C-alpha positions, 0 to 999 in steps of 0.5 A: 325580571333582569337579565344576567349579560355576560360581557366579556373579551375572548380570544378565539380559542376561548381564553379570557386572559392569559395564564396569569390573567394578563389581558393587555395582550387582547389590542385596543380599538379605538372605534370599539372604544368608541361604541362602549362608550356609547353603548356600554359605558357603565362597563367601563371603570369608574377612573377610566369613564372620565378620560373618554369624555363620559365620567357621569354618562347615565347607565344604559345597560347595567346598574350592577355589577357581579365579579370574581375575586380575579377580576377585582384584584387588578383594580385592589393591586392599584388601591382602587377598591370601588372600581364601578362607583356607578353601579351596585357592585358584588364581588364573588369571594371565599377568601376577602373576609370583610369588603375594602370598601362600602360600596362593594359587597362581598358574596361568600355563600350561594351565588346563585341564590345572590344572582337569581335575587338581583335578577327579581328586583327591578332595575337594569340588567345585571353585568357579569364582570367575569371571570371563567369560574364565576361565569361557570358557576351562573351558567344556568343563569346567564340570560346573554352573552356580549362577547368581543373576540379578538382575532388571536389564539393564546393556547391556554389561559384562563378560559371563558366559562370554566364548567362541566360539558353541556351543550347550550343553544345560543341565538345570534342576536348581532354582529359587528366586525370593528377596525381591528378585528374585533367581533362583537356579537350578542347572544341570546340563550334559547330556553 
């Protein structure tokens, strides 16, 4: 069975973006970018991959991505309708009636049922790209968290997970500090 992996960048105080959805506040780490290009190449958008010399690199961890509307919108604003063309793409939205690209499937119904269906398939894991509201809806389905914690305090913004309070036990499986202070930690959900 495949896993749902929430791979996300976050501030020390738990925000994945500013109040307006801005993620440009997070400093770029050349060391982490090289690491991601090798270990997580599929998480880099299709149009960015050639710039990093990994245009046709094989998928290492994921072959499917699921994201919320707010995560998809920045690509659409740049006229990129298939941001992860090297994977199967799902966008969860109740407001997009028709997909702007045949390679992107819109999920407007039961997202938990869709994720369970995807997890039951053969293949690589499923990449949960965001955002916080979608992660909150899928909280009980998330098997692993791969978290880039940036050395920043935002005070407010888009939370990593929007869900009612419920303590969930996690086990740290790895942790590494990168050149700009970014701490990359992987967690497995204790079941």
